[in-house]
Residue, then its C-alpha position, 0 to 999 in steps of 0.5 A: m469498517k475503515f482500513n488502511y492500504p498503501v499507495l505510491a504517493h511519490p513515484e519519483k522516490c521509488q527505488h524499485c527495491k521491492t522492500c515493500m513487497k518483501a515486508c508485507p506479511l499478506s503479500a498484498i503488494i502484487d507488483i511495483d513495475p511498471r505500476f504499483k499494484v496492491d490487492i486491497s482485499k488482503c489489506k482489509t483482513r488486517i486493519d492494523c498493518f502498515y509494514c510496507v510503509m514502515n519498511c519503504k526506505s525512500g518514503a515513496l509509500t503512504l497510507k490511505q484510508t477507506d471510508a466508513e463502509g470500507n470503500v476505496n475512493i479511486s479518484k483520490q489515489 
């Protein structure tokens, strides 16, 4: 099953405000400093969630989608 997960597509825009972390109802965003880290297994439990991206004031985050089997293609992040 496909699901969405956040990626830091524009790191130069990130203000390190942690709004994305606070907005995530699943606590899937583990850290933003020094690297953006997401527990994708938590994102998988709620396929319709994108609160982190909606609440990112700087536009640094975007959503990626897994393949049909739910596999994440790391090379495309």
